C-alpha positions in Angstrom: -25.4 51.1 -1.3 -24.3 48.9 1.6 -21.0 47.1 1.3 -22.5 43.7 1.6 -25.0 44.6 -1.1 -22.3 45.9 -3.4 -20.1 42.8 -2.9 -23.0 40.5 -3.6 -24.0 42.4 -6.7 -20.5 42.4 -8.1 -20.1 38.7 -7.4 -17.1 39.2 -5.0 -16.4 37.2 -1.9 -18.3 38.7 1.1 -16.3 40.9 3.4 -15.4 39.5 6.8 -17.6 40.4 9.7 -16.2 41.9 12.9 -16.1 39.2 15.5 -18.1 37.0 13.2 -15.3 35.8 11.0 -12.3 33.9 12.5 -9.3 36.2 12.5 -11.3 39.4 12.6 -12.0 39.6 16.3 -10.0 42.8 16.7 -10.6 44.8 13.5 -13.9 46.4 12.6 -14.2 47.4 9.0 -17.9 48.1 8.9 -17.2 51.7 8.0 -15.1 50.8 4.9 -16.9 51.9 1.7 -15.1 49.6 -0.6 -17.1 50.8 -3.6 -15.6 54.3 -3.4 -12.1 53.1 -4.1 -11.0 52.3 -7.7 -7.5 51.1 -8.4 -5.2 53.9 -9.4 -1.5 54.6 -10.2 1.3 54.5 -7.6 2.3 58.1 -6.6 5.8 59.4 -6.1 4.9 62.3 -3.8 4.7 60.2 -0.7 7.8 60.5 1.7 10.1 57.5 1.5 11.1 55.4 4.5 14.3 54.1 3.0 16.7 56.8 1.6 17.4 54.8 -1.6 15.8 54.8 -5.0 13.4 52.0 -5.9 15.2 49.5 -8.2 13.0 46.5 -8.5 11.7 45.2 -11.8 8.0 45.8 -12.5 5.9 42.7 -12.1 3.9 41.6 -15.2 0.9 39.3 -15.2 1.5 35.8 -16.4 4.5 34.8 -14.2 4.3 31.1 -13.6 4.6 31.5 -9.8 2.2 34.4 -9.5 -0.7 33.3 -7.3 0.9 30.0 -6.3 1.9 31.0 -2.7 -1.0 33.2 -1.5 -4.0 31.0 -2.2 -6.6 32.5 0.2 -10.0 33.3 -1.1 -11.0 36.2 1.2 -12.6 39.3 -0.2 -9.3 41.3 -0.3 -7.2 38.7 -2.0 -9.8 38.0 -4.6 -10.2 41.7 -5.3 -6.4 42.1 -5.6 -6.2 39.1 -8.0 -8.9 40.5 -10.2 -7.9 44.2 -10.2 -4.1 44.6 -9.5 -2.3 46.7 -12.0 1.1 47.4 -10.5 3.7 45.4 -8.7 7.4 44.5 -8.3 9.4 41.4 -9.2 12.7 40.3 -7.6 14.1 37.2 -9.2 17.6 36.0 -8.2 19.0 33.1 -10.2 20.6 30.0 -8.6 23.8 30.6 -6.8 23.9 34.4 -7.3 24.4 36.9 -4.5 23.1 40.5 -4.6 25.6 42.9 -2.9 23.1 45.8 -2.7 19.5 45.8 -1.3 16.7 45.7 -3.8 14.2 48.5 -2.9 10.5 48.3 -3.7 8.3 51.4 -3.1 4.5 51.5 -3.4 3.2 55.0 -3.1 -0.5 55.1 -2.2 -2.7 57.9 -3.6 -6.4 57.3 -3.6 -6.2 53.5 -4.0 -3.6 51.0 -5.0 -3.9 47.2 -5.7 -0.3 46.0 -5.5 1.5 42.6 -5.9 5.0 41.7 -5.0 6.8 38.4 -6.1 10.2 37.6 -4.7 11.9 34.4 -6.0 15.3 33.2 -4.9 16.5 30.1 -6.6 18.7 27.4 -5.0 21.6 28.9 -3.1 20.8 32.6 -4.0 21.2 35.4 -1.5 19.5 38.8 -1.4 18.2 41.6 0.8 14.9 43.2 -0.2 13.4 46.3 1.3 9.7 47.0 0.6 7.8 50.0 1.7 4.2 51.1 1.4 3.9 54.9 1.9 1.3 57.7 1.6 1.3 61.4 2.2 -1.1 63.5 4.2 -3.7 63.7 1.6 -7.3 62.4 1.2 -8.7 59.0 2.3 -6.7 56.2 0.8 -6.9 52.4 0.3 -4.0 49.9 -0.1 -4.5 46.3 -0.8 -1.4 44.2 -1.3 -0.3 40.6 -1.9 3.3 39.6 -1.3 4.6 36.1 -2.3 8.1 34.9 -1.4 9.6 31.7 -2.7 13.0 30.5 -1.4 14.7 27.6 -3.1 17.0 25.1 -1.3 19.8 26.8 0.5 18.6 30.3 -0.4 19.0 33.2 2.1 16.7 36.3 2.2 16.5 39.3 4.5 13.2 40.9 3.8 12.1 44.2 5.4 8.5 45.1 4.9 7.6 48.6 6.1 4.5 50.8 6.0 4.1 54.5 6.8 0.5 55.3 5.9 -1.5 58.3 7.1 -4.4 58.0 9.5 -6.9 58.2 6.7 -5.6 55.2 4.7 -7.0 51.6 5.0 -4.4 48.9 4.6 -5.0 45.2 3.8 -2.4 42.7 2.8 -1.8 38.9 2.5 1.9 38.0 2.7 3.2 34.5 2.6 6.6 32.8 2.2 7.5 29.2 1.3 11.0 28.3 2.6 12.6 25.2 1.1 15.2 22.9 2.5 18.2 24.6 4.2 16.9 28.0 3.2 16.7 30.9 5.6 14.3 33.8 5.8 14.8 36.8 8.1 11.6 38.8 8.0 11.3 42.2 9.6 8.0 44.0 9.7 7.9 47.8 10.5 4.6 49.6 10.8 4.3 53.3 11.4 0.6 53.7 11.2 -2.6 53.6 9.1 -6.2 54.3 9.8 -7.3 50.7 10.1 -6.8 47.3 8.4 -5.3 43.9 8.7 -2.1 42.3 7.5 -1.6 38.5 7.3 2.0 37.3 7.5 2.5 33.5 7.0 5.6 31.4 6.6 5.7 27.7 5.5 8.8 25.7 6.4 8.9 23.2 3.6 12.1 21.1 4.1 14.8 19.9 6.4 16.8 22.7 7.9 14.5 25.5 6.7 14.5 28.5 9.0 12.3 31.5 9.3 12.5 34.3 11.9 9.9 37.1 12.0 10.3 40.2 14.1 8.3 43.4 14.1 8.2 47.0 15.4 4.9 48.9 15.4 4.2 52.6 16.2 0.9 54.4 16.1 -1.1 57.1 17.8 -4.5 56.7 19.4 -6.4 57.2 16.2 -4.6 54.5 14.3 -5.2 50.7 14.5 -2.7 48.0 13.5 -3.7 44.3 13.3 -0.9 41.9 12.2 -1.7 38.2 12.2 1.4 35.9 12.0 1.5 32.1 11.5 4.1 29.6 10.7 3.4 26.2 9.2 5.5 23.0 9.4 4.2 21.0 6.5 3.5 17.4 7.8 6.5 17.8 10.2 8.1 14.4 9.6 6.8 13.3 6.2 5.1 15.9 4.1 1.5 15.7 2.8 2.1 13.0 0.3 3.8 10.5 2.6 1.6 11.6 5.5 -1.5 10.9 3.5 -0.1 7.5 2.5 0.6 6.5 6.1 -2.8 7.7 7.2 -4.5 5.8 4.4 -2.5 2.6 5.2 -3.5 2.6 8.9 -7.0 3.8 8.1 -7.7 0.9 5.8 -7.0 -1.7 8.4 -10.7 -1.9 9.6 -11.8 -2.6 6.0 -9.3 -5.5 5.8 -10.5 -6.9 9.2 -14.2 -6.6 8.2 -13.6 -8.2 4.8 -11.7 -11.2 6.1 -14.3 -11.9 8.8 -17.0 -11.7 6.1 -15.0 -14.1 3.9 -14.8 -16.5 6.8 -18.6 -16.4 7.2 -19.2 -16.9 3.4 -20.7 -13.4 2.9 -19.1 -12.8 -0.4 -21.6 -10.1 -1.5 -20.9 -8.2 1.8 -17.2 -8.4 1.1 -17.4 -7.1 -2.5 -20.0 -4.4 -1.6 -18.0 -3.1 1.4 -14.8 -2.9 -0.7 -16.3 -1.1 -3.7 -18.3 1.1 -1.3 -15.0 2.0 0.4 -13.4 3.2 -2.8 -16.5 5.3 -3.7 -16.8 6.6 -0.2 -13.2 7.8 -0.1 -13.4 9.4 -3.6 -16.7 11.2 -3.0 -17.7 11.2 0.6 -14.4 11.7 2.5 -12.9 13.9 -0.2 -16.2 15.9 -0.5 -16.4 16.6 3.2 -12.7 17.5 3.3 -13.1 20.1 0.5 -16.3 21.4 2.1 -14.6 21.8 5.5 -11.3 23.3 4.4 -10.3 26.6 2.7 -9.7 27.1 -1.0 -6.2 25.9 -1.9 -4.0 24.3 -4.5 -3.8 20.5 -4.5 -0.9 18.3 -5.6 -2.2 17.7 -9.1 0.4 15.1 -10.0 -0.2 13.0 -6.9 -4.0 13.3 -7.4 -3.8 12.0 -11.0 -1.5 9.1 -9.9 -4.3 8.0 -7.7 -6.9 8.5 -10.4 -4.7 6.5 -12.8 -4.3 3.6 -10.4 -8.1 3.5 -9.8 -8.8 3.6 -13.5 -6.4 0.6 -14.1 -8.2 -1.3 -11.3 -11.6 -0.7 -12.8 -10.5 -2.0 -16.2 -8.9 -5.1 -14.7 -12.0 -5.7 -12.5 -14.0 -6.0 -15.7 -12.2 -9.3 -16.6 -13.9 -11.3 -13.8 -16.9 -9.0 -13.4 -18.4 -9.3 -16.9 -18.7 -13.1 -16.9 -20.1 -13.0 -13.3 -23.2 -11.0 -14.6 -24.6 -14.3 -15.9 -24.7 -17.4 -13.7 -23.1 -17.9 -10.4 -20.7 -15.0 -9.6 -18.7 -17.3 -7.3 -18.2 -20.2 -9.7 -14.7 -21.7 -9.9 -13.6 -20.3 -13.2 -14.3 -16.7 -12.0 -12.5 -17.3 -8.8 -9.5 -18.6 -10.8 -9.3 -15.6 -13.2 -9.5 -13.3 -10.2 -6.0 -14.5 -9.1 -4.0 -13.1 -12.1 -6.1 -9.9 -11.9 -5.2 -9.6 -8.2 -1.5 -10.2 -8.9 -1.5 -7.6 -11.6 -3.1 -5.0 -9.3 -0.5 -5.7 -6.6 2.2 -5.0 -9.2 0.5 -1.7 -10.1 0.3 -0.8 -6.4 4.0 -1.5 -6.0 5.0 0.6 -8.9 2.8 3.6 -8.1 3.7 3.5 -4.4 7.4 3.4 -5.1 7.2 6.3 -7.5 5.0 8.3 -5.2 7.2 7.9 -2.2 10.4 8.8 -4.1 8.7 11.8 -5.6 7.4 13.0 -2.2 10.8 12.4 -0.6 12.3 14.7 -3.2 9.7 17.4 -2.7 9.8 17.2 1.1 12.6 15.9 3.2 11.6 15.3 6.9 12.6 18.2 9.0 13.7 18.5 12.6 11.0 18.1 15.2 9.2 21.4 15.6 8.1 22.8 18.9 5.0 21.0 20.1 5.2 18.3 17.4 5.2 14.7 18.3 8.2 12.5 17.4 7.8 10.3 14.4 7.8 7.2 16.6 5.0 8.6 18.8 3.0 9.7 15.9 3.1 6.2 14.3 2.3 4.5 17.6 -0.7 6.8 18.1 -1.9 6.3 14.5 -1.6 2.5 14.9 -3.4 2.6 18.3 -6.2 4.7 17.0 -6.6 2.3 14.0 -7.1 -0.6 16.4 -9.6 1.4 18.4 -11.4 2.3 15.2 -11.7 -1.4 14.3 -13.2 -2.1 17.7 -15.6 0.7 17.4 -16.5 -0.6 13.9 -17.3 -4.0 15.5 -19.7 -2.3 17.9 -21.4 -0.2 15.2 -21.7 -3.1 12.7 -23.1 -5.2 15.5 -26.1 -2.8 15.7 -26.7 -2.8 12.0 -28.7 -6.1 11.6 -31.7 -5.0 13.5 -31.6 -1.5 12.0 -31.4 -2.9 8.5 -34.2 -5.4 9.1 -36.6 -2.7 10.5 -35.6 -0.2 7.8 -36.1 -2.8 5.0 -32.6 -2.3 3.7 -30.9 -4.9 1.4 -27.8 -6.7 2.5 -26.0 -5.1 -0.5 -27.0 -1.5 0.6 -25.9 -2.2 4.2 -22.4 -3.5 3.1 -21.8 -0.9 0.3 -22.9 2.1 2.2 -23.1 1.7 6.0 -20.3 -0.9 6.5 -18.1 1.1 4.1 -18.7 4.3 6.0 -17.9 2.6 9.3 -14.7 1.2 7.8 -13.8 4.6 6.4 -14.2 6.3 9.8 -10.4 6.7 10.4 -9.8 8.3 7.0 -13.0 10.4 7.2 -12.2 11.8 10.7 -8.5 12.4 9.9 -9.1 14.0 6.6 -11.8 16.4 7.8 -9.8 17.4 10.9 -6.7 18.3 9.0 -8.8 20.1 6.3 -10.4 22.3 9.0 -6.9 23.2 10.2 -6.2 24.5 6.7 -4.2 21.5 5.4 -6.5 20.7 2.5 -3.6 19.2 0.4 -2.9 16.7 3.1 -6.7 15.9 3.5 -7.0 15.3 -0.2 -3.9 13.0 -0.1 -5.6 11.0 2.7 -8.8 10.5 0.8 -7.3 9.8 -2.7 -4.5 7.6 -1.3 -7.0 5.6 0.6 -9.3 5.1 -2.4 -6.4 4.0 -4.6 -5.0 1.8 -1.9 -8.3 -0.1 -1.5 -8.7 -0.5 -5.3 -5.2 -1.7 -6.2 -4.0 -3.2 -2.9 -6.8 -4.1 -0.4 -9.2 -5.7 -2.9 -6.5 -8.0 -4.5 -5.0 -8.8 -1.1 -8.4 -9.9 0.2 -9.0 -12.0 -2.9 -5.6 -13.8 -2.5 -5.9 -14.2 1.3 -9.3 -15.7 0.8 -7.7 -18.8 -0.7 -6.6 -19.6 2.9 -10.2 -19.4 4.0 -12.8 -19.6 1.2 -11.8 -18.4 -2.3 -13.4 -15.1 -3.2 -14.1 -14.0 -6.8 -13.9 -10.4 -8.0 -17.3 -10.8 -9.6 -18.6 -7.3 -9.0 -22.1 -6.3 -10.1 -23.0 -4.0 -12.9 -24.1 -1.3 -10.5 -20.8 -1.5 -8.6 -18.8 -1.1 -11.8 -20.9 1.8 -13.0 -20.6 3.5 -9.6 -16.8 3.0 -9.5 -16.4 4.4 -13.0 -18.9 7.3 -12.5 -17.4 8.3 -9.2 -14.0 8.4 -10.7 -15.1 10.5 -13.7 -16.9 13.0 -11.4 -13.9 13.3 -9.1 -11.4 13.8 -12.1 -13.6 16.5 -13.7 -14.1 18.2 -10.3 -10.4 18.3 -9.5 -9.1 18.8 -13.0 -7.8 22.3 -12.3 -5.9 21.1 -9.2 -7.9 23.5 -6.9 -10.0 22.8 -3.8 -13.1 24.7 -2.8 -16.3 24.1 -0.8 -18.3 24.2 -4.0 -16.2 21.3 -5.4 -16.8 19.4 -2.2 -20.5 19.9 -2.5 -20.4 18.5 -6.0 -18.7 15.3 -4.8 -21.2 14.9 -2.0 -24.1 15.2 -4.4 -22.6 12.6 -6.6 -22.2 10.3 -3.6 -25.9 10.8 -2.8 -26.8 9.8 -6.3 -24.8 6.6 -6.1 -26.3 5.8 -2.6 -29.7 6.1 -4.2 -28.7 3.7 -7.0 -27.4 1.2 -4.4 -30.8 1.4 -2.6 -32.7 0.8 -5.8 -30.4 -2.1 -6.9 -31.1 -4.3 -3.9 -29.5 -7.7 -3.6 -28.0 -9.5 -6.5 -30.8 -12.1 -7.1 -31.2 -15.8 -7.5 -27.5 -16.4 -8.4 -26.1 -14.7 -5.4 -24.6 -16.8 -2.6 -27.1 -18.1 -0.1 -27.4 -15.6 2.6 -29.5 -16.1 5.7 -31.7 -13.6 7.3 -28.9 -13.2 9.9 -26.2 -12.6 7.3 -25.0 -9.2 8.5 -25.3 -10.5 12.1 -23.2 -13.5 11.3 -20.5 -11.1 10.0 -20.6 -9.2 13.3 -20.7 -12.3 15.6 -17.7 -13.8 13.7 -15.9 -10.4 14.1 -16.7 -10.4 17.9 -15.5 -14.0 18.2 -12.2 -13.0 16.7 
């Protein structure tokens, strides 16, 4: 049975293809018969590299940090997660220092699925030597996962060595997360194997965190070594939470501009439609494409549910002016008046949630020193602001072309505002989120989408309603279809992200939900006889006013 057939039949993630999968340009594993290797016991007969007995504690399934650092979903990591039977745990409590090295030894017989978890709490110090060894026996297979977690101020010298025979395949995913003021000195020693690939990743996750990776590799002409090393500086100046907040803040500027121009032209339905469409677009379209474009990863579940909670509160408060607007003129004076306390309450919610979120993210991630190749914070903010202005100008041009298109396509003014104008206004968030997701920072991409959705719901909408009193008072009399779409979009997103994990499949679910809502907006059409008078040139009036500004 071919490898790909076996993998498909067993429901496993497909094996990477030589030169067809990013990162596998130099390692051909087409001759690997994965089905011939079943996980076995570690062996003691293999010669040791380090002349010291192994003294690490065996790793047991169920540790709270197990699987939290290495989150890849490639075929070998998935296989290890499902089949590992042996491993080692090194856990050093806060402030403790180990005087002697901890030795981990994995002896490979026929096949070994192995996991290592190294945890140093705040201020702890340790030296860990880990070796993967095999004798001169039959064909072998080693598949390992190493996870390293360093707390604040911790220091670890980690030596990872392998001495495998020229008949043993080796695959490993190794990743370390280094907190504030912590230091990791990582030495990799490789003395052969038949063929395989080892991923070594470090994440600097706080101010003053340091990681140094060095290696020495020796092999003969029949052996092939492929080590892939990367280092991540998580949102160099701010972290994913604050970085997502800043991106959302600048990215929502076009929506504010479009809304105020529409208020000035008396296009209240366009205003309400574009704002609700923006919330739904961020929740389903932007987040959906981000999850679809990025790898599988863990999300910040607490931050996500803060955004969900803020949007839920907004939906409940929107019902106060929305329900009476379903009968009679939605822009009548009493509805405009009751929209004011609703707007003020939402701004209070925004202030509380934002203050809590920023304090929480500041505690989780303190800005680090500028890394090599990273922009300064000032430059990054200036560029973000400049691109927001450019996006607004591009939105002007795009919206200016919508009138004729909408007329020829037979679209309603509501559909144009809730879908097309909303997508144009979300261009900054959409582009930024998808780009960072494709670079592997799905957590940051999700923060951008969810922060933007929450910010529109509890900040931008009430801000527009209050500022409209300086132009032409706007009511928050949202239509039934808008309220149902907001509630439905939120429920789908909450259920999809309930486990706090991202995946392309989850992204596809959100995009399908968005398509259903778009269809509902198409069928709904304009509000009807009680909607504000809108000329045939309503959308064009919005654009011409925007251009005049």
